[in-house]
C-alpha positions in Angstrom: -85.0 -10.9 -151.2 -87.6 -11.9 -153.9 -84.9 -12.8 -156.4 -83.4 -15.4 -154.2 -83.8 -19.1 -155.2 -85.3 -21.5 -152.8 -81.9 -23.1 -152.4 -80.3 -19.8 -151.6 -83.0 -19.0 -149.1 -82.8 -22.4 -147.4 -78.9 -22.0 -147.2 -79.3 -18.5 -145.7 -81.8 -19.8 -143.1 -79.5 -22.7 -142.2 -76.5 -20.3 -141.8 -78.6 -17.8 -139.8 -79.8 -20.5 -137.4 -76.2 -21.7 -136.9 -75.0 -18.1 -136.1 -77.7 -17.9 -133.5 -76.8 -21.3 -132.0 -73.1 -20.2 -131.9 -74.1 -17.1 -130.0 -75.7 -19.3 -127.4 -72.6 -21.4 -127.1 -70.3 -18.3 -126.6 -69.1 -17.9 -123.0 -69.7 -21.6 -122.1 -66.9 -23.6 -120.5 -66.5 -27.3 -121.3 -67.8 -28.1 -117.8 -71.1 -26.4 -118.7 -71.8 -28.8 -121.6 -72.7 -31.8 -119.5 -74.6 -30.0 -116.7 -78.0 -31.4 -116.6 -80.3 -29.3 -114.4 -82.7 -31.3 -112.4 -85.6 -29.6 -114.2 -84.4 -31.0 -117.6 -83.8 -34.3 -119.3 -81.0 -33.0 -121.5 -77.7 -31.1 -121.6 -75.9 -28.7 -124.0 -73.5 -31.4 -125.2 -76.4 -33.6 -126.4 -78.1 -30.6 -128.1 -74.9 -29.7 -130.0 -74.2 -33.3 -131.0 -77.8 -33.8 -132.0 -77.7 -30.7 -134.2 -74.6 -32.0 -136.0 -76.2 -35.4 -136.5 -79.4 -33.8 -137.8 -77.7 -31.4 -140.2 -75.7 -34.4 -141.6 -79.0 -36.2 -142.1 -81.0 -33.4 -143.6 -78.4 -31.6 -145.7 -76.0 -34.3 -146.8 -77.6 -37.8 -146.5 -81.1 -36.7 -147.6 -79.7 -34.7 -150.5 -77.0 -37.0 -152.0 -77.1 -40.2 -150.0 -74.5 -41.8 -147.8 -70.9 -41.8 -149.0 -67.9 -43.9 -147.7 -66.1 -40.7 -146.6 -69.1 -39.8 -144.4 -67.8 -42.1 -141.7 -65.0 -39.6 -141.2 -67.5 -36.7 -141.1 -70.0 -38.5 -138.9 -68.7 -41.6 -137.2 -71.5 -44.2 -136.5 -70.9 -44.1 -132.8 -71.4 -40.3 -132.8 -74.6 -40.6 -134.9 -76.0 -43.2 -132.5 -75.1 -41.2 -129.4 -77.0 -38.1 -130.6 -79.8 -39.5 -132.7 -83.5 -38.9 -132.2 -84.7 -41.2 -129.5 -81.4 -41.4 -127.7 -81.5 -40.5 -124.0 -79.1 -37.9 -122.8 -77.0 -38.8 -119.7 -75.0 -36.4 -117.7 -71.9 -38.6 -117.7 -69.2 -37.1 -120.0 -67.6 -40.5 -120.4 -70.7 -41.6 -122.4 -69.8 -39.1 -125.1 -66.9 -37.9 -127.2 -64.9 -35.0 -125.7 -66.5 -31.5 -126.1 -63.7 -30.6 -128.6 -64.7 -33.5 -130.8 -68.4 -32.7 -130.5 -67.7 -29.1 -131.5 -65.4 -30.2 -134.3 -68.1 -32.5 -135.9 -70.7 -29.7 -135.3 -68.5 -27.3 -137.3 -67.2 -29.7 -140.0 -70.7 -31.0 -140.8 -72.0 -27.4 -141.2 -69.2 -26.3 -143.4 -69.5 -29.5 -145.5 -73.2 -29.1 -145.9 -73.0 -25.5 -147.0 -70.2 -26.3 -149.4 -72.1 -29.2 -151.0 -75.3 -27.3 -151.1 -73.6 -24.4 -153.0 -72.9 -26.9 -155.8 -76.4 -28.4 -155.8 -78.8 -28.0 -158.7 -82.1 -26.4 -157.6 -84.2 -28.7 -159.8 -82.8 -31.7 -157.9 -84.2 -30.4 -154.7 -87.8 -31.1 -155.8 -87.1 -34.8 -155.6 -89.1 -36.7 -153.0 -87.3 -38.2 -150.0 -88.1 -41.5 -148.3 -89.9 -41.7 -145.1 -89.4 -41.1 -142.3 -89.3 -37.3 -142.8 -90.4 -34.8 -140.2 -92.5 -32.3 -142.2 -91.6 -32.0 -145.8 -91.3 -34.8 -148.4 -88.8 -33.2 -150.7 -85.1 -32.5 -150.6 -85.8 -28.8 -150.5 -88.2 -29.3 -147.6 -85.4 -31.2 -145.7 -83.2 -28.1 -146.0 -85.9 -25.7 -144.8 -86.6 -28.1 -141.9 -82.9 -28.1 -141.0 -83.1 -24.4 -140.1 -86.3 -24.8 -138.2 -84.9 -27.8 -136.3 -81.8 -26.0 -135.3 -83.8 -23.0 -134.0 -85.9 -25.4 -131.9 -82.8 -26.9 -130.3 -81.2 -23.4 -130.0 -84.2 -22.5 -127.8 -83.4 -25.5 -125.6 -79.8 -24.4 -125.4 -80.9 -21.0 -124.4 -83.1 -22.4 -121.7 -80.3 -24.6 -120.5 -77.9 -21.6 -120.4 -80.3 -19.8 -118.0 -80.8 -22.9 -115.8 -77.1 -23.3 -115.3 -76.8 -19.6 -114.4 -75.5 -18.1 -117.6 -76.8 -14.7 -118.8 -79.2 -14.5 -121.7 -77.8 -13.8 -125.1 -78.7 -10.3 -126.3 
């Protein structure tokens, strides 16, 4: 693995984190996505929507800026519903349908990996504007994307257990 570029390594980590998250979503019914156990302040639908929104921000917006066609990828209403600081509510009517949340989740991921495959490694050393979570470069945003997804995958795993689903092995 020593001969991988930082960009390749970041993309592999993003893809691996997504595979793990998808394994946690396997076996869930649409009705499971908005179950909000009394012990928690969130639900799976919010976690999935938030991951889509964050991957857009970290892997597309932070790397190449906003583009007009991004509104088709990540509608403003979607972004606001799942942004950091939003409060998850158990009412499915407050959110897009599960199929739409999953579609955006998948489309953003595919678009991010596609665009990153065409990215120049030297451009990733450029600084990004605040606020940023941990790293102040474009490459750092990519590495944080994988870490961020794993953090939320852990929350999805806990929610699975609280709603009575078996652990993922």
